[in-house]
FIBAMAR-401068 format. One line per field, with one value per residue (C-alpha): residue in one letter; chain; x, y, z. Coordinates in steps of 0.02 Angstrom, whole numbers, plus 50000, padded with zeros to 5 digits. Layout:
// FIBAMAR-401068
residuo = [a;...]
cadena = [A;...]
east = [X;...]
north = [Y;...]
up = [Z;...]
***
This chain:
// FIBAMAR-401068
residuo = [m;a;t;i;a;p;p;a;s;d;q;n;s;a;p;e;w;r;t;s;p;t;a;h;e;a;l;m;e;h;f;a;k;h;p;e;e;r;p;q;h;s;h;k;w;d;v;s;r;s;d;i;y;y;e;d;r;w;q;p;i;f;k;e;m;q;d;a;g;p;l;h;y;i;p;e;s;p;y;g;p;y;w;a;v;v;g;h;k;a;i;q;h;i;e;a;l;p;e;a;f;s;s;s;w;e;y;g;g;i;t;i;l;e;r;p;e;d;e;e;l;k;p;e;e;e;r;f;e;l;p;m;f;i;a;m;d;r;p;k;h;t;g;q;r;r;t;v;a;p;k;f;t;p;s;a;m;t;a;m;e;t;d;i;r;a;r;t;g;e;l;l;d;s;l;p;r;g;e;v;f;d;w;v;d;k;v;s;i;e;l;t;t;g;m;l;a;l;l;f;d;f;p;w;e;d;r;r;l;l;t;f;w;s;d;w;s;g;d;t;e;l;g;s;i;r;e;l;d;e;y;r;r;g;i;l;h;e;m;a;a;y;f;q;q;l;w;v;r;k;t;q;e;e;p;g;d;d;l;i;s;m;m;i;h;s;d;a;m;n;q;m;s;p;q;e;f;m;g;n;l;v;l;l;i;v;g;g;n;d;t;t;r;n;t;m;s;g;i;v;h;s;l;d;k;f;p;d;q;r;k;l;f;e;e;q;p;e;l;i;p;n;a;v;q;e;c;i;r;f;q;t;p;l;a;h;m;r;r;t;c;t;e;d;t;e;v;f;g;q;t;i;k;e;g;d;k;v;v;l;w;y;l;g;a;n;r;e;e;t;v;f;e;n;p;h;k;l;d;i;t;r;d;n;a;r;r;h;i;a;f;g;y;g;i;h;r;c;v;g;a;r;l;a;e;l;q;l;k;v;l;l;e;e;m;h;k;r;r;m;r;v;h;v;a;g;d;v;e;r;v;r;a;n;f;v;h;g;f;r;t;l;e;v;e;i;t;e;f]
cadena = [A;A;A;A;A;A;A;A;A;A;A;A;A;A;A;A;A;A;A;A;A;A;A;A;A;A;A;A;A;A;A;A;A;A;A;A;A;A;A;A;A;A;A;A;A;A;A;A;A;A;A;A;A;A;A;A;A;A;A;A;A;A;A;A;A;A;A;A;A;A;A;A;A;A;A;A;A;A;A;A;A;A;A;A;A;A;A;A;A;A;A;A;A;A;A;A;A;A;A;A;A;A;A;A;A;A;A;A;A;A;A;A;A;A;A;A;A;A;A;A;A;A;A;A;A;A;A;A;A;A;A;A;A;A;A;A;A;A;A;A;A;A;A;A;A;A;A;A;A;A;A;A;A;A;A;A;A;A;A;A;A;A;A;A;A;A;A;A;A;A;A;A;A;A;A;A;A;A;A;A;A;A;A;A;A;A;A;A;A;A;A;A;A;A;A;A;A;A;A;A;A;A;A;A;A;A;A;A;A;A;A;A;A;A;A;A;A;A;A;A;A;A;A;A;A;A;A;A;A;A;A;A;A;A;A;A;A;A;A;A;A;A;A;A;A;A;A;A;A;A;A;A;A;A;A;A;A;A;A;A;A;A;A;A;A;A;A;A;A;A;A;A;A;A;A;A;A;A;A;A;A;A;A;A;A;A;A;A;A;A;A;A;A;A;A;A;A;A;A;A;A;A;A;A;A;A;A;A;A;A;A;A;A;A;A;A;A;A;A;A;A;A;A;A;A;A;A;A;A;A;A;A;A;A;A;A;A;A;A;A;A;A;A;A;A;A;A;A;A;A;A;A;A;A;A;A;A;A;A;A;A;A;A;A;A;A;A;A;A;A;A;A;A;A;A;A;A;A;A;A;A;A;A;A;A;A;A;A;A;A;A;A;A;A;A;A;A;A;A;A;A;A;A;A;A;A;A;A;A;A;A;A;A;A;A;A;A;A;A;A;A;A;A;A;A;A;A;A;A;A;A;A;A;A;A;A;A;A;A;A;A;A;A;A;A;A;A;A;A]
east = [54154;54284;54450;54610;54710;54899;54989;55039;55202;55314;55227;55282;55131;54956;54906;54799;54787;54670;54494;54436;54419;54542;54483;54466;54365;54248;54221;54188;54069;53974;53956;53902;53759;53723;53773;53667;53791;53939;53997;53919;54022;53937;54072;54191;54340;54296;54457;54402;54329;54425;54386;54503;54651;54597;54586;54740;54651;54671;54808;54704;54584;54724;54803;54638;54625;54806;54783;54635;54723;54812;54658;54473;54318;54222;54048;53987;54069;54032;54150;54068;54128;54316;54453;54559;54736;54827;54968;55143;55181;55009;55029;55198;55124;54980;55093;55203;55054;55014;54924;54804;54784;54768;54808;54724;54610;54496;54450;54443;54622;54728;54615;54468;54354;54212;54192;54025;53887;53834;54010;53998;53836;53916;53994;54181;54227;54121;54192;54305;54440;54618;54736;54910;55054;55036;54857;54908;54963;55106;55161;55097;55147;55326;55351;55281;55373;55537;55509;55518;55630;55796;55751;55763;55922;56066;56167;56020;56007;56192;56164;56015;56083;56181;56028;55914;56037;56054;55865;55837;55970;55908;55731;55783;55884;55730;55618;55566;55644;55550;55377;55253;55226;55150;55284;55169;55151;55322;55429;55343;55239;55373;55512;55410;55319;55486;55556;55408;55427;55607;55563;55432;55528;55368;55355;55424;55304;55155;55222;55086;54963;55045;54992;54817;54797;54874;54745;54600;54669;54711;54559;54460;54317;54299;54293;54142;54034;53942;53884;54066;54113;54092;54187;54330;54340;54347;54496;54588;54552;54628;54781;54790;54770;54912;55026;54972;55043;55207;55202;55178;55319;55438;55403;55480;55637;55788;55757;55782;55796;55633;55485;55381;55525;55555;55372;55376;55527;55465;55381;55283;55210;55216;55049;54951;54766;54715;54645;54806;54910;54803;54813;55002;55013;54902;55014;55176;55105;55020;55164;55294;55198;55085;55202;55365;55271;55179;55336;55428;55289;55286;55472;55462;55300;55369;55537;55441;55330;55481;55611;55729;55741;55765;55911;55986;55968;56053;56196;56223;56196;56267;56096;56010;56000;55915;55808;55740;55682;55606;55514;55444;55385;55311;55219;55172;55108;54993;54882;54827;54831;54694;54701;54563;54563;54561;54532;54479;54637;54673;54778;54824;54675;54548;54473;54466;54341;54365;54312;54336;54413;54572;54639;54818;54835;55019;54987;54931;55065;55203;55145;55128;55208;55263;55374;55420;55449;55356;55289;55202;55365;55484;55654;55787;55905;55779;55879;55742;55669;55702;55574;55436;55323;55272;55335;55239;55316;55347;55326;55228;55354;55365;55475;55526;55575;55758;55714;55598;55735;55862;55749;55714;55898;55952;55817;55877;56060;56031;55925;56065;56198;56101;56072;55887;55763;55581;55446;55262;55192;55013;54878;54902;54772;54783;54716;54539;54563;54590;54718;54837;54898;54971;54954;54855;54926;55075;55115;55293;55428;55616;55751;55931;56011]
north = [57597;57548;57640;57544;57576;57570;57444;57505;57411;57312;57142;56994;56891;56899;57084;57102;57288;57263;57331;57296;57118;57051;57034;56846;56866;56991;56879;56722;56816;56882;56709;56635;56760;56749;56574;56601;56735;56617;56626;56492;56412;56308;56290;56145;56250;56406;56419;56580;56473;56498;56328;56235;56338;56327;56138;56127;56031;56149;56050;55921;56057;56158;56002;55956;56131;56132;55964;56040;56202;56356;56466;56438;56548;56534;56603;56610;56648;56756;56882;56879;56792;56784;56700;56583;56582;56431;56401;56463;56519;56598;56703;56768;56807;56908;56997;57049;57141;57275;57387;57249;57182;57328;57327;57495;57520;57614;57448;57347;57333;57182;57060;56955;57062;57149;57337;57368;57403;57562;57635;57718;57803;57893;58067;58050;58114;57977;57830;57710;57687;57644;57689;57614;57600;57412;57450;57582;57575;57666;57805;57844;57671;57701;57864;57800;57634;57725;57826;57675;57562;57633;57559;57385;57392;57268;57402;57440;57255;57250;57398;57314;57137;57164;57231;57095;56961;57034;57048;56873;56795;56885;56825;56644;56645;56703;56560;56432;56259;56103;56181;56207;56384;56470;56502;56621;56738;56722;56720;56756;56904;56974;56972;57043;57173;57229;57246;57351;57463;57496;57529;57658;57722;57673;57684;57517;57496;57509;57391;57258;57384;57348;57165;57214;57336;57212;57080;57201;57264;57101;56990;56979;56881;57014;57146;57062;57080;57245;57246;57260;57398;57544;57454;57408;57584;57653;57544;57593;57777;57755;57681;57830;57953;57869;57879;58057;58104;58021;58115;58284;58248;58197;58353;58450;58341;58319;58198;58017;57853;57779;57752;57896;58019;57952;57985;58160;58210;58131;58233;58075;58047;58205;58268;58107;58117;58042;57890;57865;57884;57753;57639;57643;57611;57458;57398;57418;57345;57193;57169;57178;57085;56946;56881;56858;56813;56668;56604;56605;56493;56389;56354;56267;56178;56109;56058;55961;55883;55830;55765;55714;55896;55951;55829;55904;56078;56023;55935;56056;56238;56293;56246;56385;56514;56387;56324;56501;56503;56329;56374;56531;56426;56295;56418;56554;56675;56773;56653;56769;56938;57009;57105;57180;57162;57331;57267;57102;56996;56817;56719;56536;56508;56596;56767;56875;57017;57198;57221;57038;57001;56897;56812;56749;56603;56606;56469;56347;56396;56368;56187;56154;55984;56025;56163;56091;55904;55823;55997;55952;55896;56017;55994;56117;56054;56092;56164;56280;56338;56519;56500;56525;56675;56703;56883;56912;56949;57101;57282;57236;57111;57135;57287;57211;57039;57058;57105;56955;56839;56915;56896;56714;56675;56753;56657;56490;56534;56587;56431;56324;56415;56368;56189;56224;56093;56147;56013;56040;55988;56051;56147;56199;56323;56396;56565;56550;56661;56656;56799;56780;56600;56558;56506;56581;56462;56343;56262;56197;56135;56162;56029;56024;55923]
up = [56126;56255;56249;56221;56377;56352;56460;56632;56625;56509;56500;56396;56444;56370;56377;56532;56497;56350;56379;56200;56134;56009;55830;55852;56012;55929;55777;55880;55993;55842;55764;55932;55934;55748;55687;55531;55475;55462;55280;55170;55032;54899;54766;54797;54743;54842;54940;55025;55164;55325;55401;55281;55346;55528;55511;55397;55259;55112;55024;54926;54866;54789;54712;54629;54559;54498;54413;54319;54270;54337;54362;54388;54395;54559;54522;54702;54869;55022;54942;54770;54612;54582;54483;54589;54520;54592;54468;54511;54333;54311;54469;54411;54239;54312;54437;54290;54211;54343;54217;54165;54343;54462;54647;54677;54826;54707;54624;54785;54846;54886;54979;54926;55035;54942;54958;55050;54924;55013;55021;54850;54901;55049;55037;55006;55180;55262;55164;55255;55124;55172;55029;55053;54933;54910;54855;54729;54548;54467;54476;54652;54714;54656;54752;54916;54907;54875;55033;55149;55042;55111;55281;55203;55097;55123;55212;55326;55367;55413;55529;55614;55631;55792;55881;55812;55867;56042;56067;55998;56108;56263;56231;56201;56362;56457;56399;56529;56529;56583;56564;56424;56358;56206;56075;55979;56127;56207;56049;55884;55941;56055;55926;55783;55887;55960;55784;55730;55883;55834;55651;55702;55855;55945;56136;56194;56340;56220;56086;56111;56040;55872;55881;55936;55789;55667;55709;55691;55525;55438;55466;55303;55381;55515;55379;55301;55458;55437;55619;55674;55551;55671;55809;55693;55623;55799;55841;55682;55715;55888;55803;55686;55831;55926;55774;55739;55909;55859;55693;55778;55902;55764;55661;55805;55811;55701;55556;55610;55516;55583;55465;55533;55510;55334;55290;55365;55261;55098;54961;54914;55088;55194;55127;55152;55195;55364;55271;55174;55332;55418;55266;55258;55446;55423;55280;55377;55538;55458;55336;55472;55606;55544;55410;55507;55666;55583;55498;55665;55731;55572;55586;55754;55708;55545;55619;55751;55618;55514;55638;55498;55447;55627;55638;55479;55553;55714;55624;55479;55532;55365;55294;55393;55250;55137;55281;55301;55120;55135;55295;55213;55066;55179;55290;55163;55297;55181;55086;54947;54862;54753;54589;54483;54294;54205;54028;53949;53955;53901;54024;53998;53884;53996;53961;54117;54096;54143;54324;54372;54542;54524;54682;54680;54800;54848;54974;54841;54716;54844;54857;54670;54639;54461;54536;54706;54716;54861;54905;55069;55147;55230;55148;55207;55070;54932;54788;54725;54891;54837;54698;54825;54797;54978;54962;54801;54632;54523;54575;54733;54801;54989;55027;55195;55129;55176;55354;55371;55306;55425;55578;55535;55500;55665;55760;55690;55718;55898;55932;55862;55962;56120;56058;56078;56021;56026;56042;56011;56180;56193;56102;55921;55860;55687;55632;55561;55408;55221;55214;55360;55369;55537;55718;55860;55991;55985;56152;56160;56276;56257;56274;56211;56072]
***
């Protein structure tokens, strides 16, 4: 397998240093060679199909399901049978029952992806399991979450805001005027990867590795291709080895307030197995990268799509805090989370059996018309925008939600301060996936209002 070479210099452009393909490149190359292995979907309500998100045509399917009820059993899919929970109230109800609906990696974890059938047959030391605190149940979940939670308190946000604002303003000032460029690469990736580097005290010149690892970690379709398992594992082991070097260095330093130092000095996390360490890295990298990054892209795309809302944003900057919530609702950067039923449980008139896979489609619920009037329209004055469940609900609600909200608020404020209007002016390519919901490319041009 090719080695991931760190970048020779600080580059804001597409990473020319990469010697391994991106996750997307590897997946497309595999399907080009083996078109017969593309996932086949026969059930009309099987919303695990990635093409409906890539082509942005998922909305009527979810509406049809919601009109028929809040949850439906899908007997066949490339990921096995599952319950599709599409109702806003039903998702909150299930999330509020963490004992009955487990998040544990031991049952299958938090994505629709099936555990490989042969995994249970392997010796424990050879299994490729990635325990992480979002994929744990209480009490272990509680201790590990509490370890990193202090990094995301209101006082921590106040301490970070000055730096976030300075970095955001500097980046916006560096953007080209009068020419088309990719907002995803120049802005969304750069701001979120930079934030992650600061949270981990990660070498700044290597920060684009975080994006590379995030993409390889978070692609559920990629995870279903057995032929790519060894390659993917190799990349994640390289990630773990890199972070292990950081861990060793930080054990020899005074305690800091970065996430690695917080883990080292925590009774709940300082004795993690290599697999658990890797799993929590994946959680923090994907959680801190893909989510905010795709909402930063979604903001400029949706404001361009709804010029009346862009005008409101330009004329009434006091709407920015609510606009952030509405943009998060509208984008919903993680489409689903999965739970596994631990005992026969009746939910909204349906009996979910012990062992059943239960998939909570946040994306659909955030567009439910009985909760959000005219849900497919961006409305930055929406009075219940905060009712979105893009961050989840209950004990597994996103630990970094405040940081995501702060980064998005600062981005909109700094854009407004510069009277920056961003037009979609070229290619728009969405992510082909059923877990991460976002943009791969968004070509734009900047003018002023």
